[in-house]
N, CA, C and O atoms as CSV, one atom per row, in Angstrom:
chain,resi,resn,atom,element,x,y,z
A,1,MET,N,N,-118.646,132.057,70.328
A,1,MET,CA,C,-119.837,131.338,70.762
A,1,MET,C,C,-121.047,132.233,70.509
A,1,MET,O,O,-121.012,133.422,70.826
A,2,PRO,N,N,-122.124,131.672,69.938
A,2,PRO,CA,C,-123.303,132.502,69.727
A,2,PRO,C,C,-123.873,132.972,71.060
A,2,PRO,O,O,-123.716,132.310,72.085
A,3,LYS,N,N,-124.534,134.121,71.030
A,3,LYS,CA,C,-125.207,134.604,72.233
A,3,LYS,C,C,-126.230,133.560,72.664
A,3,LYS,O,O,-126.520,132.627,71.915
A,4,SER,N,N,-126.778,133.715,73.867
A,4,SER,CA,C,-127.711,132.711,74.381
A,4,SER,C,C,-128.884,132.493,73.433
A,4,SER,O,O,-129.405,131.381,73.348
A,5,SER,N,N,-129.304,133.522,72.728
A,5,SER,CA,C,-130.349,133.371,71.720
A,5,SER,C,C,-130.095,134.417,70.642
A,5,SER,O,O,-129.938,135.601,70.940
A,6,SER,N,N,-130.058,133.978,69.401
A,6,SER,CA,C,-129.754,134.884,68.305
A,6,SER,C,C,-130.629,134.538,67.114
A,6,SER,O,O,-130.634,133.395,66.659
A,7,VAL,N,N,-131.373,135.520,66.602
A,7,VAL,CA,C,-132.208,135.331,65.415
A,7,VAL,C,C,-131.713,136.298,64.346
A,7,VAL,O,O,-131.547,137.489,64.610
A,8,LYS,N,N,-131.480,135.789,63.146
A,8,LYS,CA,C,-130.974,136.622,62.062
A,8,LYS,C,C,-131.767,136.354,60.789
A,8,LYS,O,O,-132.314,135.268,60.592
A,9,PHE,N,N,-131.816,137.367,59.935
A,9,PHE,CA,C,-132.539,137.281,58.668
A,9,PHE,C,C,-131.647,137.837,57.566
A,9,PHE,O,O,-130.927,138.814,57.775
A,10,ARG,N,N,-131.696,137.220,56.405
A,10,ARG,CA,C,-130.906,137.720,55.277
A,10,ARG,C,C,-131.615,137.378,53.984
A,10,ARG,O,O,-132.125,136.269,53.820
A,11,SER,N,N,-131.648,138.327,53.068
A,11,SER,CA,C,-132.078,138.060,51.709
A,11,SER,C,C,-130.840,137.596,50.948
A,11,SER,O,O,-129.832,138.300,50.898
A,12,LEU,N,N,-130.924,136.426,50.365
A,12,LEU,CA,C,-129.765,135.796,49.731
A,12,LEU,C,C,-129.991,135.763,48.218
A,12,LEU,O,O,-130.827,135.009,47.721
A,13,GLU,N,N,-129.238,136.588,47.498
A,13,GLU,CA,C,-129.392,136.688,46.053
A,13,GLU,C,C,-129.006,135.393,45.352
A,13,GLU,O,O,-128.257,134.584,45.899
A,14,SER,N,N,-129.507,135.204,44.169
A,14,SER,CA,C,-129.183,134.041,43.353
A,14,SER,C,C,-127.672,133.963,43.137
A,14,SER,O,O,-127.034,134.964,42.808
A,15,GLY,N,N,-127.105,132.775,43.322
A,15,GLY,CA,C,-125.678,132.561,43.107
A,15,GLY,C,C,-124.786,133.041,44.232
A,15,GLY,O,O,-123.564,132.987,44.098
A,16,LYS,N,N,-125.347,133.509,45.338
A,16,LYS,CA,C,-124.568,134.054,46.449
A,16,LYS,C,C,-124.629,133.134,47.667
A,16,LYS,O,O,-125.449,132.219,47.747
A,17,ALA,N,N,-123.728,133.413,48.615
A,17,ALA,CA,C,-123.684,132.672,49.876
A,17,ALA,C,C,-123.602,133.663,51.030
A,17,ALA,O,O,-123.148,134.795,50.859
A,18,VAL,N,N,-124.041,133.231,52.191
A,18,VAL,CA,C,-123.913,134.019,53.415
A,18,VAL,C,C,-123.386,133.094,54.511
A,18,VAL,O,O,-123.725,131.911,54.551
A,19,GLU,N,N,-122.551,133.644,55.402
A,19,GLU,CA,C,-121.973,132.874,56.495
A,19,GLU,C,C,-122.217,133.570,57.821
A,19,GLU,O,O,-122.336,134.794,57.881
A,20,ASP,N,N,-122.289,132.785,58.872
A,20,ASP,CA,C,-122.338,133.269,60.250
A,20,ASP,C,C,-121.262,132.480,60.991
A,20,ASP,O,O,-121.416,131.279,61.208
A,21,CYS,N,N,-120.167,133.150,61.382
A,21,CYS,CA,C,-118.993,132.464,61.935
A,21,CYS,C,C,-118.700,132.933,63.357
A,21,CYS,O,O,-118.964,134.082,63.713
A,22,PHE,N,N,-118.149,132.023,64.166
A,22,PHE,CA,C,-117.781,132.340,65.541
A,22,PHE,C,C,-116.861,131.258,66.079
A,22,PHE,O,O,-116.779,130.160,65.528
A,23,ALA,N,N,-116.172,131.583,67.159
A,23,ALA,CA,C,-115.237,130.653,67.799
A,23,ALA,C,C,-115.961,129.774,68.808
A,23,ALA,O,O,-116.847,130.231,69.532
A,24,LEU,N,N,-115.566,128.500,68.843
A,24,LEU,CA,C,-116.072,127.554,69.838
A,24,LEU,C,C,-114.903,126.780,70.419
A,24,LEU,O,O,-113.948,126.456,69.713
A,25,GLY,N,N,-114.982,126.485,71.708
A,25,GLY,CA,C,-114.024,125.583,72.325
A,25,GLY,C,C,-114.497,124.149,72.141
A,25,GLY,O,O,-115.672,123.906,71.866
A,26,LYS,N,N,-113.592,123.213,72.291
A,26,LYS,CA,C,-113.955,121.796,72.151
A,26,LYS,C,C,-115.098,121.469,73.112
A,26,LYS,O,O,-115.027,121.778,74.301
A,27,GLY,N,N,-116.148,120.841,72.585
A,27,GLY,CA,C,-117.299,120.451,73.389
A,27,GLY,C,C,-118.363,121.517,73.527
A,27,GLY,O,O,-119.479,121.206,73.943
A,28,GLN,N,N,-118.060,122.779,73.192
A,28,GLN,CA,C,-119.089,123.811,73.224
A,28,GLN,C,C,-120.053,123.558,72.080
A,28,GLN,O,O,-119.695,122.944,71.075
A,29,GLY,N,N,-121.274,124.034,72.240
A,29,GLY,CA,C,-122.231,123.766,71.178
A,29,GLY,C,C,-123.381,124.739,71.146
A,29,GLY,O,O,-123.459,125.683,71.933
A,30,PHE,N,N,-124.279,124.479,70.204
A,30,PHE,CA,C,-125.463,125.301,70.042
A,30,PHE,C,C,-126.545,124.486,69.348
A,30,PHE,O,O,-126.276,123.478,68.695
A,31,ILE,N,N,-127.764,124.953,69.511
A,31,ILE,CA,C,-128.924,124.405,68.809
A,31,ILE,C,C,-129.221,125.382,67.682
A,31,ILE,O,O,-129.195,126.595,67.888
A,32,TYR,N,N,-129.502,124.863,66.491
A,32,TYR,CA,C,-129.729,125.742,65.347
A,32,TYR,C,C,-130.972,125.309,64.589
A,32,TYR,O,O,-131.328,124.130,64.565
A,33,PHE,N,N,-131.614,126.268,63.981
A,33,PHE,CA,C,-132.642,125.973,62.991
A,33,PHE,C,C,-132.765,127.150,62.041
A,33,PHE,O,O,-132.529,128.301,62.405
A,34,PHE,N,N,-133.142,126.826,60.813
A,34,PHE,CA,C,-133.351,127.868,59.818
A,34,PHE,C,C,-134.523,127.492,58.934
A,34,PHE,O,O,-134.906,126.327,58.822
A,35,GLU,N,N,-135.081,128.528,58.308
A,35,GLU,CA,C,-136.145,128.372,57.323
A,35,GLU,C,C,-135.839,129.276,56.139
A,35,GLU,O,O,-135.262,130.351,56.302
A,36,SER,N,N,-136.226,128.837,54.951
A,36,SER,CA,C,-136.053,129.621,53.737
A,36,SER,C,C,-137.271,129.417,52.845
A,36,SER,O,O,-137.906,128.363,52.867
A,37,ASN,N,N,-137.583,130.438,52.065
A,37,ASN,CA,C,-138.717,130.299,51.142
A,37,ASN,C,C,-138.344,129.530,49.875
A,37,ASN,O,O,-139.229,129.144,49.111
A,38,HIS,N,N,-137.044,129.300,49.637
A,38,HIS,CA,C,-136.548,128.490,48.521
A,38,HIS,C,C,-135.518,127.500,49.060
A,38,HIS,O,O,-134.945,127.713,50.128
A,39,GLU,N,N,-135.290,126.432,48.327
A,39,GLU,CA,C,-134.242,125.492,48.720
A,39,GLU,C,C,-132.876,126.170,48.650
A,39,GLU,O,O,-132.565,126.871,47.687
A,40,VAL,N,N,-132.070,125.950,49.682
A,40,VAL,CA,C,-130.691,126.447,49.731
A,40,VAL,C,C,-129.801,125.298,50.205
A,40,VAL,O,O,-130.276,124.343,50.819
A,41,ASP,N,N,-128.520,125.404,49.914
A,41,ASP,CA,C,-127.557,124.436,50.436
A,41,ASP,C,C,-127.041,124.975,51.767
A,41,ASP,O,O,-126.630,126.132,51.856
A,42,PHE,N,N,-127.063,124.140,52.791
A,42,PHE,CA,C,-126.647,124.542,54.136
A,42,PHE,C,C,-125.528,123.633,54.618
A,42,PHE,O,O,-125.555,122.424,54.391
A,43,ASN,N,N,-124.542,124.230,55.287
A,43,ASN,CA,C,-123.512,123.411,55.928
A,43,ASN,C,C,-122.901,124.157,57.106
A,43,ASN,O,O,-123.018,125.376,57.235
A,44,ILE,N,N,-122.248,123.379,57.956
A,44,ILE,CA,C,-121.431,123.919,59.044
A,44,ILE,C,C,-120.030,123.375,58.808
A,44,ILE,O,O,-119.841,122.177,58.597
A,45,TYR,N,N,-119.047,124.276,58.847
A,45,TYR,CA,C,-117.690,123.834,58.552
A,45,TYR,C,C,-116.677,124.573,59.417
A,45,TYR,O,O,-116.973,125.600,60.027
A,46,TYR,N,N,-115.480,124.017,59.447
A,46,TYR,CA,C,-114.332,124.727,60.000
A,46,TYR,C,C,-113.143,124.462,59.092
A,46,TYR,O,O,-113.152,123.534,58.283
A,47,LYS,N,N,-112.121,125.294,59.240
A,47,LYS,CA,C,-110.953,125.193,58.375
A,47,LYS,C,C,-109.731,124.812,59.213
A,47,LYS,O,O,-109.494,125.379,60.279
A,48,THR,N,N,-108.971,123.853,58.716
A,48,THR,CA,C,-107.676,123.526,59.300
A,48,THR,C,C,-106.617,124.210,58.438
A,48,THR,O,O,-106.957,124.949,57.514
A,49,ASP,N,N,-105.360,123.977,58.725
A,49,ASP,CA,C,-104.293,124.576,57.928
A,49,ASP,C,C,-104.362,124.172,56.458
A,49,ASP,O,O,-103.938,124.927,55.583
A,50,HIS,N,N,-104.899,122.977,56.186
A,50,HIS,CA,C,-104.813,122.436,54.831
A,50,HIS,C,C,-106.150,122.102,54.165
A,50,HIS,O,O,-106.177,121.762,52.982
A,51,GLN,N,N,-107.262,122.193,54.911
A,51,GLN,CA,C,-108.519,121.788,54.302
A,51,GLN,C,C,-109.720,122.368,55.033
A,51,GLN,O,O,-109.612,122.839,56.166
A,52,TYR,N,N,-110.868,122.324,54.361
A,52,TYR,CA,C,-112.145,122.647,54.972
A,52,TYR,C,C,-112.769,121.342,55.431
A,52,TYR,O,O,-112.756,120.349,54.703
A,53,VAL,N,N,-113.317,121.347,56.647
A,53,VAL,CA,C,-113.964,120.158,57.201
A,53,VAL,C,C,-115.442,120.490,57.381
A,53,VAL,O,O,-115.802,121.371,58.162
A,54,PHE,N,N,-116.297,119.767,56.643
A,54,PHE,CA,C,-117.735,119.989,56.705
A,54,PHE,C,C,-118.333,119.008,57.702
A,54,PHE,O,O,-118.332,117.798,57.474
A,55,THR,N,N,-118.844,119.540,58.810
A,55,THR,CA,C,-119.387,118.686,59.864
A,55,THR,C,C,-120.881,118.452,59.714
A,55,THR,O,O,-121.408,117.463,60.223
A,56,VAL,N,N,-121.571,119.354,59.020
A,56,VAL,CA,C,-123.001,119.215,58.718
A,56,VAL,C,C,-123.165,119.608,57.259
A,56,VAL,O,O,-122.600,120.609,56.817
A,57,ASP,N,N,-123.939,118.825,56.503
A,57,ASP,CA,C,-124.178,119.128,55.096
A,57,ASP,C,C,-125.629,118.796,54.769
A,57,ASP,O,O,-126.038,117.638,54.850
A,58,ALA,N,N,-126.407,119.814,54.398
A,58,ALA,CA,C,-127.824,119.632,54.061
A,58,ALA,C,C,-128.111,120.341,52.746
A,58,ALA,O,O,-128.523,121.501,52.745
A,59,PRO,N,N,-127.898,119.652,51.620
A,59,PRO,CA,C,-128.161,120.283,50.320
A,59,PRO,C,C,-129.665,120.387,50.041
A,59,PRO,O,O,-130.458,119.557,50.486
A,60,LYS,N,N,-130.025,121.421,49.299
A,60,LYS,CA,C,-131.399,121.604,48.819
A,60,LYS,C,C,-132.430,121.527,49.943
A,60,LYS,O,O,-133.398,120.772,49.858
A,61,ALA,N,N,-132.210,122.315,50.995
A,61,ALA,CA,C,-133.096,122.289,52.162
A,61,ALA,C,C,-133.871,123.601,52.290
A,61,ALA,O,O,-133.356,124.668,51.956
A,62,LYS,N,N,-135.104,123.514,52.772
A,62,LYS,CA,C,-135.894,124.706,53.081
A,62,LYS,C,C,-135.952,124.956,54.578
A,62,LYS,O,O,-136.263,126.065,55.013
A,63,HIS,N,N,-135.655,123.931,55.368
A,63,HIS,CA,C,-135.584,124.087,56.820
A,63,HIS,C,C,-134.757,122.944,57.398
A,63,HIS,O,O,-134.832,121.805,56.938
A,64,VAL,N,N,-133.979,123.270,58.399
A,64,VAL,CA,C,-133.133,122.281,59.077
A,64,VAL,C,C,-133.086,122.649,60.554
A,64,VAL,O,O,-133.027,123.825,60.915
A,65,ARG,N,N,-133.115,121.625,61.398
A,65,ARG,CA,C,-132.937,121.792,62.847
A,65,ARG,C,C,-131.847,120.837,63.288
A,65,ARG,O,O,-131.687,119.758,62.717
A,66,GLY,N,N,-131.103,121.233,64.299
A,66,GLY,CA,C,-130.087,120.327,64.802
A,66,GLY,C,C,-129.377,120.865,66.025
A,66,GLY,O,O,-129.599,121.993,66.464
A,67,ARG,N,N,-128.517,120.020,66.554
A,67,ARG,CA,C,-127.672,120.370,67.698
A,67,ARG,C,C,-126.241,120.113,67.261
A,67,ARG,O,O,-125.946,119.076,66.667
A,68,PHE,N,N,-125.359,121.048,67.549
A,68,PHE,CA,C,-123.972,120.940,67.130
A,68,PHE,C,C,-123.056,121.042,68.344
A,68,PHE,O,O,-123.230,121.919,69.190
A,69,LYS,N,N,-122.082,120.142,68.423
A,69,LYS,CA,C,-121.018,120.190,69.446
A,69,LYS,C,C,-119.692,120.241,68.712
A,69,LYS,O,O,-119.440,119.420,67.830
A,70,ALA,N,N,-118.846,121.191,69.064
A,70,ALA,CA,C,-117.559,121.364,68.398
A,70,ALA,C,C,-116.629,120.199,68.717
A,70,ALA,O,O,-116.394,119.904,69.889
A,71,PRO,N,N,-116.094,119.529,67.691
A,71,PRO,CA,C,-115.179,118.423,67.931
A,71,PRO,C,C,-113.783,118.891,68.363
A,71,PRO,O,O,-112.991,118.103,68.881
A,72,ARG,N,N,-113.490,120.190,68.144
A,72,ARG,CA,C,-112.193,120.752,68.519
A,72,ARG,C,C,-112.336,122.264,68.636
A,72,ARG,O,O,-113.293,122.840,68.120
A,73,GLN,N,N,-111.404,122.898,69.302
A,73,GLN,CA,C,-111.410,124.348,69.384
A,73,GLN,C,C,-111.083,124.910,68.010
A,73,GLN,O,O,-110.074,124.554,67.403
A,74,ASN,N,N,-111.959,125.801,67.524
A,74,ASN,CA,C,-111.758,126.360,66.190
A,74,ASN,C,C,-112.803,127.430,65.933
A,74,ASN,O,O,-113.710,127.629,66.741
A,75,ASN,N,N,-112.675,128.115,64.811
A,75,ASN,CA,C,-113.741,128.981,64.317
A,75,ASN,C,C,-114.646,128.131,63.442
A,75,ASN,O,O,-114.168,127.367,62.603
A,76,TYR,N,N,-115.942,128.261,63.634
A,76,TYR,CA,C,-116.936,127.489,62.882
A,76,TYR,C,C,-117.829,128.451,62.123
A,76,TYR,O,O,-118.114,129.555,62.587
A,77,CYS,N,N,-118.272,128.016,60.940
A,77,CYS,CA,C,-119.159,128.834,60.113
A,77,CYS,C,C,-120.382,128.037,59.691
A,77,CYS,O,O,-120.280,126.887,59.264
A,78,LEU,N,N,-121.532,128.667,59.820
A,78,LEU,CA,C,-122.747,128.174,59.197
A,78,LEU,C,C,-122.820,128.885,57.851
A,78,LEU,O,O,-122.614,130.097,57.783
A,79,MET,N,N,-123.109,128.153,56.784
A,79,MET,CA,C,-123.126,128.759,55.462
A,79,MET,C,C,-124.354,128.297,54.677
A,79,MET,O,O,-124.702,127.116,54.663
A,80,TRP,N,N,-124.993,129.262,54.029
A,80,TRP,CA,C,-126.116,129.007,53.140
A,80,TRP,C,C,-125.723,129.480,51.755
A,80,TRP,O,O,-125.173,130.571,51.608
A,81,THR,N,N,-126.001,128.668,50.728
A,81,THR,CA,C,-125.712,129.026,49.348
A,81,THR,C,C,-126.997,128.901,48.539
A,81,THR,O,O,-127.713,127.906,48.643
A,82,ASN,N,N,-127.279,129.917,47.737
A,82,ASN,CA,C,-128.489,129.935,46.919
A,82,ASN,C,C,-128.124,129.733,45.455
A,82,ASN,O,O,-127.540,130.616,44.827
A,83,ASP,N,N,-128.471,128.566,44.914
A,83,ASP,CA,C,-128.228,128.339,43.483
A,83,ASP,C,C,-129.538,128.383,42.681
A,83,ASP,O,O,-129.587,127.934,41.536
A,84,GLN,N,N,-130.593,128.926,43.294
A,84,GLN,CA,C,-131.870,129.106,42.611
A,84,GLN,C,C,-131.804,130.360,41.737
A,84,GLN,O,O,-130.888,131.170,41.882
A,85,GLU,N,N,-132.764,130.520,40.840
A,85,GLU,CA,C,-132.781,131.676,39.947
A,85,GLU,C,C,-133.275,132.946,40.613
A,85,GLU,O,O,-133.041,134.041,40.104
A,86,SER,N,N,-133.953,132.817,41.740
A,86,SER,CA,C,-134.462,134.005,42.438
A,86,SER,C,C,-133.886,134.065,43.853
A,86,SER,O,O,-133.344,133.081,44.358
A,87,ALA,N,N,-134.010,135.218,44.474
A,87,ALA,CA,C,-133.482,135.423,45.826
A,87,ALA,C,C,-134.220,134.535,46.822
A,87,ALA,O,O,-135.397,134.219,46.644
A,88,ALA,N,N,-133.509,134.141,47.865
A,88,ALA,CA,C,-134.096,133.358,48.956
A,88,ALA,C,C,-134.096,134.218,50.218
A,88,ALA,O,O,-133.159,134.978,50.461
A,89,GLU,N,N,-135.136,134.094,51.003
A,89,GLU,CA,C,-135.223,134.788,52.285
A,89,GLU,C,C,-134.916,133.749,53.365
A,89,GLU,O,O,-135.682,132.804,53.552
A,90,VAL,N,N,-133.805,133.919,54.070
A,90,VAL,CA,C,-133.350,132.938,55.049
A,90,VAL,C,C,-133.397,133.545,56.447
A,90,VAL,O,O,-132.872,134.634,56.679
A,91,THR,N,N,-134.023,132.838,57.364
A,91,THR,CA,C,-134.056,133.233,58.772
A,91,THR,C,C,-133.463,132.088,59.581
A,91,THR,O,O,-133.844,130.932,59.400
A,92,TRP,N,N,-132.521,132.411,60.481
A,92,TRP,CA,C,-131.941,131.363,61.304
A,92,TRP,C,C,-131.876,131.789,62.753
A,92,TRP,O,O,-131.788,132.976,63.070
A,93,THR,N,N,-131.920,130.800,63.626
A,93,THR,CA,C,-131.887,131.006,65.065
A,93,THR,C,C,-130.816,130.104,65.651
A,93,THR,O,O,-130.713,128.929,65.297
A,94,LEU,N,N,-130.022,130.665,66.552
A,94,LEU,CA,C,-129.006,129.903,67.287
A,94,LEU,C,C,-129.284,130.070,68.774
A,94,LEU,O,O,-129.507,131.180,69.257
A,95,LEU,N,N,-129.267,128.958,69.485
A,95,LEU,CA,C,-129.443,128.954,70.934
A,95,LEU,C,C,-128.239,128.287,71.560
A,95,LEU,O,O,-127.827,127.213,71.121
A,96,SER,N,N,-127.669,128.903,72.575
A,96,SER,CA,C,-126.508,128.291,73.189
A,96,SER,C,C,-126.914,127.001,73.885
A,96,SER,O,O,-127.992,126.907,74.471
A,97,ASP,N,N,-126.042,126.019,73.812
A,97,ASP,CA,C,-126.291,124.682,74.354
A,97,ASP,C,C,-125.176,124.372,75.341
A,97,ASP,O,O,-124.267,123.592,75.056
A,98,ALA,N,N,-125.265,124.992,76.487
A,98,ALA,CA,C,-124.185,124.891,77.490
A,98,ALA,C,C,-124.110,123.522,78.123
A,98,ALA,O,O,-123.259,123.283,78.980
């Protein structure tokens, strides 16, 4: 579970991805938002034994806000992918949503 308030920054090189992963129990959640100086692909996913399940998908976004509640107990990852020709500067904030 993310801390009560967490702000992170990352320079994301062209063709690379960055993830922020943590465990959540069913029904636990958080509020999230991010900003980037370039469009990036953003998603929230978890993995089962046989597949990846994408619960949020925001392609080509410079900023996204939302509230997430875990549909099941699992490890969840927020992921940003940069397919632009130059590096992207990504800042994200997570707030616990008890």
